[in-house]
PDB file of N, CA, C and O in Angstrom:
ATOM      1  N   MET A   1      -0.912   7.332   8.003  1.00  0.00           N
ATOM      2  CA  MET A   1      -0.357   8.604   7.611  1.00  0.00           C
ATOM      3  C   MET A   1      -1.622   9.520   7.234  1.00  0.00           C
ATOM      4  O   MET A   1      -2.500   9.124   6.468  1.00  0.00           O
ATOM      5  N   PRO A   2      -1.629  10.679   7.797  1.00  0.00           N
ATOM      6  CA  PRO A   2      -2.828  11.606   7.491  1.00  0.00           C
ATOM      7  C   PRO A   2      -2.736  12.095   5.968  1.00  0.00           C
ATOM      8  O   PRO A   2      -1.658  12.200   5.382  1.00  0.00           O
ATOM      9  N   PRO A   3      -3.874  12.358   5.436  1.00  0.00           N
ATOM     10  CA  PRO A   3      -3.911  12.833   4.111  1.00  0.00           C
ATOM     11  C   PRO A   3      -3.118  14.183   3.985  1.00  0.00           C
ATOM     12  O   PRO A   3      -3.021  14.956   4.938  1.00  0.00           O
ATOM     13  N   ALA A   4      -2.590  14.409   2.828  1.00  0.00           N
ATOM     14  CA  ALA A   4      -1.816  15.673   2.489  1.00  0.00           C
ATOM     15  C   ALA A   4      -2.821  16.867   2.406  1.00  0.00           C
ATOM     16  O   ALA A   4      -3.977  16.674   2.029  1.00  0.00           O
ATOM     17  N   PRO A   5      -2.390  18.042   2.745  1.00  0.00           N
ATOM     18  CA  PRO A   5      -3.154  19.245   2.390  1.00  0.00           C
ATOM     19  C   PRO A   5      -3.612  19.209   0.976  1.00  0.00           C
ATOM     20  O   PRO A   5      -2.891  18.704   0.116  1.00  0.00           O
ATOM     21  N   ARG A   6      -4.727  19.698   0.700  1.00  0.00           N
ATOM     22  CA  ARG A   6      -5.329  19.775  -0.693  1.00  0.00           C
ATOM     23  C   ARG A   6      -6.164  21.027  -0.936  1.00  0.00           C
ATOM     24  O   ARG A   6      -6.833  21.563  -0.053  1.00  0.00           O
ATOM     25  N   PHE A   7      -6.081  21.446  -2.164  1.00  0.00           N
ATOM     26  CA  PHE A   7      -6.985  22.477  -2.649  1.00  0.00           C
ATOM     27  C   PHE A   7      -8.230  21.759  -3.225  1.00  0.00           C
ATOM     28  O   PHE A   7      -8.119  20.839  -4.036  1.00  0.00           O
ATOM     29  N   GLU A   8      -9.393  22.206  -2.782  1.00  0.00           N
ATOM     30  CA  GLU A   8     -10.687  21.693  -3.356  1.00  0.00           C
ATOM     31  C   GLU A   8     -11.323  22.800  -4.221  1.00  0.00           C
ATOM     32  O   GLU A   8     -11.374  23.964  -3.825  1.00  0.00           O
ATOM     33  N   VAL A   9     -11.802  22.404  -5.402  1.00  0.00           N
ATOM     34  CA  VAL A   9     -12.474  23.325  -6.209  1.00  0.00           C
ATOM     35  C   VAL A   9     -13.918  22.800  -6.306  1.00  0.00           C
ATOM     36  O   VAL A   9     -14.174  21.621  -6.551  1.00  0.00           O
ATOM     37  N   TYR A  10     -14.857  23.766  -6.094  1.00  0.00           N
ATOM     38  CA  TYR A  10     -16.244  23.396  -6.032  1.00  0.00           C
ATOM     39  C   TYR A  10     -17.080  24.542  -6.551  1.00  0.00           C
ATOM     40  O   TYR A  10     -16.637  25.682  -6.689  1.00  0.00           O
ATOM     41  N   GLN A  11     -18.408  24.144  -6.850  1.00  0.00           N
ATOM     42  CA  GLN A  11     -19.329  25.075  -7.336  1.00  0.00           C
ATOM     43  C   GLN A  11     -20.370  25.313  -6.142  1.00  0.00           C
ATOM     44  O   GLN A  11     -20.953  24.389  -5.576  1.00  0.00           O
ATOM     45  N   ASP A  12     -20.533  26.692  -5.825  1.00  0.00           N
ATOM     46  CA  ASP A  12     -21.387  27.074  -4.721  1.00  0.00           C
ATOM     47  C   ASP A  12     -22.867  27.116  -5.139  1.00  0.00           C
ATOM     48  O   ASP A  12     -23.227  26.764  -6.263  1.00  0.00           O
ATOM     49  N   ASN A  13     -23.718  27.564  -4.183  1.00  0.00           N
ATOM     50  CA  ASN A  13     -25.137  27.617  -4.459  1.00  0.00           C
ATOM     51  C   ASN A  13     -25.499  28.656  -5.517  1.00  0.00           C
ATOM     52  O   ASN A  13     -26.610  28.571  -6.040  1.00  0.00           O
ATOM     53  N   ALA A  14     -24.666  29.625  -5.877  1.00  0.00           N
ATOM     54  CA  ALA A  14     -24.837  30.615  -6.761  1.00  0.00           C
ATOM     55  C   ALA A  14     -24.310  30.218  -8.137  1.00  0.00           C
ATOM     56  O   ALA A  14     -24.265  31.048  -9.045  1.00  0.00           O
ATOM     57  N   ASP A  15     -23.921  28.987  -8.294  1.00  0.00           N
ATOM     58  CA  ASP A  15     -23.239  28.449  -9.482  1.00  0.00           C
ATOM     59  C   ASP A  15     -21.954  29.177  -9.801  1.00  0.00           C
ATOM     60  O   ASP A  15     -21.557  29.277 -10.962  1.00  0.00           O
ATOM     61  N   GLU A  16     -21.280  29.704  -8.731  1.00  0.00           N
ATOM     62  CA  GLU A  16     -19.876  30.283  -8.977  1.00  0.00           C
ATOM     63  C   GLU A  16     -18.909  29.185  -8.535  1.00  0.00           C
ATOM     64  O   GLU A  16     -19.277  28.306  -7.756  1.00  0.00           O
ATOM     65  N   TRP A  17     -17.692  29.236  -9.027  1.00  0.00           N
ATOM     66  CA  TRP A  17     -16.656  28.383  -8.745  1.00  0.00           C
ATOM     67  C   TRP A  17     -15.811  28.906  -7.591  1.00  0.00           C
ATOM     68  O   TRP A  17     -15.532  30.104  -7.560  1.00  0.00           O
ATOM     69  N   ARG A  18     -15.414  28.123  -6.698  1.00  0.00           N
ATOM     70  CA  ARG A  18     -14.556  28.589  -5.551  1.00  0.00           C
ATOM     71  C   ARG A  18     -13.540  27.540  -5.196  1.00  0.00           C
ATOM     72  O   ARG A  18     -13.676  26.379  -5.581  1.00  0.00           O
ATOM     73  N   TRP A  19     -12.542  27.929  -4.481  1.00  0.00           N
ATOM     74  CA  TRP A  19     -11.484  26.953  -3.927  1.00  0.00           C
ATOM     75  C   TRP A  19     -11.396  27.147  -2.400  1.00  0.00           C
ATOM     76  O   TRP A  19     -11.746  28.188  -1.843  1.00  0.00           O
ATOM     77  N   ARG A  20     -10.922  26.108  -1.792  1.00  0.00           N
ATOM     78  CA  ARG A  20     -10.573  26.121  -0.413  1.00  0.00           C
ATOM     79  C   ARG A  20      -9.375  25.210  -0.213  1.00  0.00           C
ATOM     80  O   ARG A  20      -9.189  24.240  -0.948  1.00  0.00           O
ATOM     81  N   LEU A  21      -8.556  25.534   0.795  1.00  0.00           N
ATOM     82  CA  LEU A  21      -7.380  24.772   1.219  1.00  0.00           C
ATOM     83  C   LEU A  21      -7.713  24.057   2.459  1.00  0.00           C
ATOM     84  O   LEU A  21      -7.952  24.653   3.510  1.00  0.00           O
ATOM     85  N   VAL A  22      -7.728  22.697   2.328  1.00  0.00           N
ATOM     86  CA  VAL A  22      -8.021  21.816   3.469  1.00  0.00           C
ATOM     87  C   VAL A  22      -6.737  21.069   3.997  1.00  0.00           C
ATOM     88  O   VAL A  22      -6.035  20.402   3.237  1.00  0.00           O
ATOM     89  N   VAL A  23      -6.478  21.212   5.290  1.00  0.00           N
ATOM     90  CA  VAL A  23      -5.341  20.431   5.808  1.00  0.00           C
ATOM     91  C   VAL A  23      -5.736  19.060   6.301  1.00  0.00           C
ATOM     92  O   VAL A  23      -6.900  18.664   6.236  1.00  0.00           O
ATOM     93  N   ALA A  24      -4.781  18.369   6.776  1.00  0.00           N
ATOM     94  CA  ALA A  24      -4.865  16.976   7.090  1.00  0.00           C
ATOM     95  C   ALA A  24      -5.983  16.613   8.029  1.00  0.00           C
ATOM     96  O   ALA A  24      -6.569  15.536   7.919  1.00  0.00           O
ATOM     97  N   ASN A  25      -6.288  17.506   8.958  1.00  0.00           N
ATOM     98  CA  ASN A  25      -7.319  17.255   9.943  1.00  0.00           C
ATOM     99  C   ASN A  25      -8.731  17.663   9.488  1.00  0.00           C
ATOM    100  O   ASN A  25      -9.697  17.541  10.242  1.00  0.00           O
ATOM    101  N   GLY A  26      -8.828  18.140   8.267  1.00  0.00           N
ATOM    102  CA  GLY A  26     -10.055  18.495   7.630  1.00  0.00           C
ATOM    103  C   GLY A  26     -10.476  19.881   7.726  1.00  0.00           C
ATOM    104  O   GLY A  26     -11.487  20.284   7.151  1.00  0.00           O
ATOM    105  N   ASN A  27      -9.677  20.675   8.486  1.00  0.00           N
ATOM    106  CA  ASN A  27     -10.038  22.112   8.713  1.00  0.00           C
ATOM    107  C   ASN A  27      -9.647  22.915   7.352  1.00  0.00           C
ATOM    108  O   ASN A  27      -8.702  22.601   6.628  1.00  0.00           O
ATOM    109  N   ILE A  28     -10.469  23.924   7.144  1.00  0.00           N
ATOM    110  CA  ILE A  28     -10.274  24.770   5.975  1.00  0.00           C
ATOM    111  C   ILE A  28      -9.477  25.904   6.540  1.00  0.00           C
ATOM    112  O   ILE A  28      -9.872  26.546   7.513  1.00  0.00           O
ATOM    113  N   ILE A  29      -8.324  26.149   5.903  1.00  0.00           N
ATOM    114  CA  ILE A  29      -7.398  27.226   6.432  1.00  0.00           C
ATOM    115  C   ILE A  29      -7.324  28.377   5.555  1.00  0.00           C
ATOM    116  O   ILE A  29      -6.780  29.411   5.945  1.00  0.00           O
ATOM    117  N   ALA A  30      -7.875  28.266   4.299  1.00  0.00           N
ATOM    118  CA  ALA A  30      -7.917  29.397   3.381  1.00  0.00           C
ATOM    119  C   ALA A  30      -9.037  29.069   2.349  1.00  0.00           C
ATOM    120  O   ALA A  30      -9.390  27.917   2.095  1.00  0.00           O
ATOM    121  N   ASP A  31      -9.569  30.199   1.771  1.00  0.00           N
ATOM    122  CA  ASP A  31     -10.564  29.997   0.738  1.00  0.00           C
ATOM    123  C   ASP A  31     -10.488  31.200  -0.256  1.00  0.00           C
ATOM    124  O   ASP A  31      -9.860  32.213   0.051  1.00  0.00           O
ATOM    125  N   SER A  32     -11.123  31.077  -1.426  1.00  0.00           N
ATOM    126  CA  SER A  32     -11.039  31.941  -2.458  1.00  0.00           C
ATOM    127  C   SER A  32     -11.588  33.349  -2.021  1.00  0.00           C
ATOM    128  O   SER A  32     -11.109  34.378  -2.497  1.00  0.00           O
ATOM    129  N   GLY A  33     -12.547  33.362  -1.157  1.00  0.00           N
ATOM    130  CA  GLY A  33     -13.135  34.667  -0.734  1.00  0.00           C
ATOM    131  C   GLY A  33     -14.081  35.328  -1.783  1.00  0.00           C
ATOM    132  O   GLY A  33     -14.837  36.243  -1.457  1.00  0.00           O
ATOM    133  N   GLU A  34     -14.021  34.871  -2.965  1.00  0.00           N
ATOM    134  CA  GLU A  34     -14.813  35.295  -4.048  1.00  0.00           C
ATOM    135  C   GLU A  34     -15.125  34.142  -4.990  1.00  0.00           C
ATOM    136  O   GLU A  34     -14.387  33.158  -5.047  1.00  0.00           O
ATOM    137  N   GLY A  35     -16.249  34.273  -5.746  1.00  0.00           N
ATOM    138  CA  GLY A  35     -16.598  33.266  -6.713  1.00  0.00           C
ATOM    139  C   GLY A  35     -15.997  33.632  -8.063  1.00  0.00           C
ATOM    140  O   GLY A  35     -15.695  34.793  -8.338  1.00  0.00           O
ATOM    141  N   TYR A  36     -15.833  32.609  -8.896  1.00  0.00           N
ATOM    142  CA  TYR A  36     -15.257  32.711 -10.269  1.00  0.00           C
ATOM    143  C   TYR A  36     -16.337  32.178 -11.157  1.00  0.00           C
ATOM    144  O   TYR A  36     -17.089  31.270 -10.801  1.00  0.00           O
ATOM    145  N   ALA A  37     -16.396  32.788 -12.362  1.00  0.00           N
ATOM    146  CA  ALA A  37     -17.348  32.398 -13.354  1.00  0.00           C
ATOM    147  C   ALA A  37     -17.043  30.961 -13.948  1.00  0.00           C
ATOM    148  O   ALA A  37     -17.936  30.280 -14.452  1.00  0.00           O
ATOM    149  N   SER A  38     -15.804  30.568 -13.864  1.00  0.00           N
ATOM    150  CA  SER A  38     -15.463  29.184 -14.494  1.00  0.00           C
ATOM    151  C   SER A  38     -14.586  28.408 -13.595  1.00  0.00           C
ATOM    152  O   SER A  38     -13.903  29.010 -12.768  1.00  0.00           O
ATOM    153  N   LYS A  39     -14.550  27.162 -13.685  1.00  0.00           N
ATOM    154  CA  LYS A  39     -13.658  26.256 -12.970  1.00  0.00           C
ATOM    155  C   LYS A  39     -12.215  26.646 -13.216  1.00  0.00           C
ATOM    156  O   LYS A  39     -11.398  26.686 -12.297  1.00  0.00           O
ATOM    157  N   GLN A  40     -11.907  26.944 -14.519  1.00  0.00           N
ATOM    158  CA  GLN A  40     -10.544  27.381 -14.849  1.00  0.00           C
ATOM    159  C   GLN A  40     -10.172  28.664 -14.051  1.00  0.00           C
ATOM    160  O   GLN A  40      -9.028  28.779 -13.611  1.00  0.00           O
ATOM    161  N   GLY A  41     -11.064  29.586 -13.860  1.00  0.00           N
ATOM    162  CA  GLY A  41     -10.783  30.838 -13.128  1.00  0.00           C
ATOM    163  C   GLY A  41     -10.412  30.457 -11.688  1.00  0.00           C
ATOM    164  O   GLY A  41      -9.467  31.021 -11.136  1.00  0.00           O
ATOM    165  N   ALA A  42     -11.072  29.596 -11.124  1.00  0.00           N
ATOM    166  CA  ALA A  42     -10.748  29.130  -9.693  1.00  0.00           C
ATOM    167  C   ALA A  42      -9.376  28.424  -9.700  1.00  0.00           C
ATOM    168  O   ALA A  42      -8.616  28.560  -8.741  1.00  0.00           O
ATOM    169  N   LYS A  43      -9.074  27.722 -10.700  1.00  0.00           N
ATOM    170  CA  LYS A  43      -7.785  27.008 -10.755  1.00  0.00           C
ATOM    171  C   LYS A  43      -6.695  28.022 -10.894  1.00  0.00           C
ATOM    172  O   LYS A  43      -5.621  27.879 -10.310  1.00  0.00           O
ATOM    173  N   ARG A  44      -6.973  29.088 -11.697  1.00  0.00           N
ATOM    174  CA  ARG A  44      -5.902  30.137 -11.860  1.00  0.00           C
ATOM    175  C   ARG A  44      -5.735  30.870 -10.492  1.00  0.00           C
ATOM    176  O   ARG A  44      -4.624  31.275 -10.150  1.00  0.00           O
ATOM    177  N   GLY A  45      -6.821  31.037  -9.722  1.00  0.00           N
ATOM    178  CA  GLY A  45      -6.721  31.593  -8.379  1.00  0.00           C
ATOM    179  C   GLY A  45      -5.796  30.822  -7.505  1.00  0.00           C
ATOM    180  O   GLY A  45      -4.949  31.378  -6.805  1.00  0.00           O
ATOM    181  N   ILE A  46      -5.968  29.537  -7.556  1.00  0.00           N
ATOM    182  CA  ILE A  46      -5.087  28.631  -6.731  1.00  0.00           C
ATOM    183  C   ILE A  46      -3.654  28.729  -7.109  1.00  0.00           C
ATOM    184  O   ILE A  46      -2.791  28.742  -6.230  1.00  0.00           O
ATOM    185  N   GLU A  47      -3.339  28.802  -8.438  1.00  0.00           N
ATOM    186  CA  GLU A  47      -1.999  28.925  -8.897  1.00  0.00           C
ATOM    187  C   GLU A  47      -1.362  30.299  -8.452  1.00  0.00           C
ATOM    188  O   GLU A  47      -0.190  30.408  -8.093  1.00  0.00           O
ATOM    189  N   SER A  48      -2.231  31.288  -8.516  1.00  0.00           N
ATOM    190  CA  SER A  48      -1.838  32.650  -8.041  1.00  0.00           C
ATOM    191  C   SER A  48      -1.356  32.652  -6.604  1.00  0.00           C
ATOM    192  O   SER A  48      -0.317  33.233  -6.290  1.00  0.00           O
ATOM    193  N   VAL A  49      -2.114  31.999  -5.727  1.00  0.00           N
ATOM    194  CA  VAL A  49      -1.848  31.821  -4.292  1.00  0.00           C
ATOM    195  C   VAL A  49      -0.642  31.093  -4.167  1.00  0.00           C
ATOM    196  O   VAL A  49       0.238  31.552  -3.438  1.00  0.00           O
ATOM    197  N   LYS A  50      -0.456  29.943  -4.817  1.00  0.00           N
ATOM    198  CA  LYS A  50       0.671  29.039  -4.721  1.00  0.00           C
ATOM    199  C   LYS A  50       2.011  29.785  -5.038  1.00  0.00           C
ATOM    200  O   LYS A  50       3.037  29.684  -4.366  1.00  0.00           O
ATOM    201  N   SER A  51       1.854  30.533  -6.139  1.00  0.00           N
ATOM    202  CA  SER A  51       3.102  31.245  -6.539  1.00  0.00           C
ATOM    203  C   SER A  51       3.514  32.495  -5.566  1.00  0.00           C
ATOM    204  O   SER A  51       4.676  32.870  -5.412  1.00  0.00           O
ATOM    205  N   SER A  52       2.497  33.013  -5.005  1.00  0.00           N
ATOM    206  CA  SER A  52       2.661  34.253  -4.191  1.00  0.00           C
ATOM    207  C   SER A  52       3.135  33.945  -2.740  1.00  0.00           C
ATOM    208  O   SER A  52       3.797  34.788  -2.134  1.00  0.00           O
ATOM    209  N   VAL A  53       2.831  32.833  -2.211  1.00  0.00           N
ATOM    210  CA  VAL A  53       3.042  32.562  -0.816  1.00  0.00           C
ATOM    211  C   VAL A  53       4.430  32.567  -0.409  1.00  0.00           C
ATOM    212  O   VAL A  53       4.681  33.082   0.681  1.00  0.00           O
ATOM    213  N   PRO A  54       5.412  32.065  -1.121  1.00  0.00           N
ATOM    214  CA  PRO A  54       6.812  32.125  -0.632  1.00  0.00           C
ATOM    215  C   PRO A  54       7.235  33.604  -0.418  1.00  0.00           C
ATOM    216  O   PRO A  54       8.031  33.838   0.492  1.00  0.00           O
ATOM    217  N   ALA A  55       6.778  34.592  -1.163  1.00  0.00           N
ATOM    218  CA  ALA A  55       7.167  35.885  -1.036  1.00  0.00           C
ATOM    219  C   ALA A  55       6.357  36.743  -0.060  1.00  0.00           C
ATOM    220  O   ALA A  55       6.707  37.894   0.201  1.00  0.00           O
ATOM    221  N   ALA A  56       5.220  36.147   0.504  1.00  0.00           N
ATOM    222  CA  ALA A  56       4.289  36.900   1.336  1.00  0.00           C
ATOM    223  C   ALA A  56       4.993  37.219   2.703  1.00  0.00           C
ATOM    224  O   ALA A  56       5.578  36.354   3.355  1.00  0.00           O
ATOM    225  N   ALA A  57       4.887  38.543   3.084  1.00  0.00           N
ATOM    226  CA  ALA A  57       5.339  38.962   4.316  1.00  0.00           C
ATOM    227  C   ALA A  57       4.324  38.750   5.457  1.00  0.00           C
ATOM    228  O   ALA A  57       3.123  38.690   5.194  1.00  0.00           O
ATOM    229  N   VAL A  58       4.755  38.642   6.642  1.00  0.00           N
ATOM    230  CA  VAL A  58       3.918  38.547   7.813  1.00  0.00           C
ATOM    231  C   VAL A  58       3.809  39.920   8.473  1.00  0.00           C
ATOM    232  O   VAL A  58       4.816  40.505   8.872  1.00  0.00           O
ATOM    233  N   VAL A  59       2.606  40.420   8.583  1.00  0.00           N
ATOM    234  CA  VAL A  59       2.443  41.753   9.108  1.00  0.00           C
ATOM    235  C   VAL A  59       1.408  41.709  10.237  1.00  0.00           C
ATOM    236  O   VAL A  59       0.346  41.099  10.111  1.00  0.00           O
ATOM    237  N   THR A  60       1.761  42.391  11.366  1.00  0.00           N
ATOM    238  CA  THR A  60       0.804  42.483  12.504  1.00  0.00           C
ATOM    239  C   THR A  60       0.179  43.799  12.444  1.00  0.00           C
ATOM    240  O   THR A  60       0.846  44.825  12.580  1.00  0.00           O
ATOM    241  N   LYS A  61      -1.157  43.804  12.232  1.00  0.00           N
ATOM    242  CA  LYS A  61      -1.903  45.068  12.149  1.00  0.00           C
ATOM    243  C   LYS A  61      -2.241  45.457  13.587  1.00  0.00           C
ATOM    244  O   LYS A  61      -2.601  44.638  14.432  1.00  0.00           O
ATOM    245  N   GLU A  62      -2.108  46.699  13.791  1.00  0.00           N
ATOM    246  CA  GLU A  62      -2.429  47.337  15.049  1.00  0.00           C
ATOM    247  C   GLU A  62      -3.909  47.669  15.092  1.00  0.00           C
ATOM    248  O   GLU A  62      -4.500  47.827  14.024  1.00  0.00           O
ATOM    249  N   GLU A  63      -4.515  47.781  16.183  1.00  0.00           N
ATOM    250  CA  GLU A  63      -5.848  48.092  16.363  1.00  0.00           C
ATOM    251  C   GLU A  63      -6.100  49.523  15.953  1.00  0.00           C
ATOM    252  O   GLU A  63      -5.250  50.364  16.245  1.00  0.00           O
ATOM    253  N   GLU A  64      -7.163  49.865  15.320  1.00  0.00           N
ATOM    254  CA  GLU A  64      -7.402  51.230  14.869  1.00  0.00           C
ATOM    255  C   GLU A  64      -8.202  52.006  15.929  1.00  0.00           C
ATOM    256  O   GLU A  64      -8.506  53.183  15.734  1.00  0.00           O
TER     257      GLU A  64
END
């Protein structure tokens, strides 16, 4: 059985905390896009994404 998707919290080269969502095949399908000053801040970012996803709309952007 492949591993379940997981959020990884890590510290980058600038000593900022970030998160990424890794799926079973090891691909990263989402990341924080910004660094956080604390590990707790990154974890709050994960919780924000998790609570927002069910309500997220799918929008197709037209070329400008």
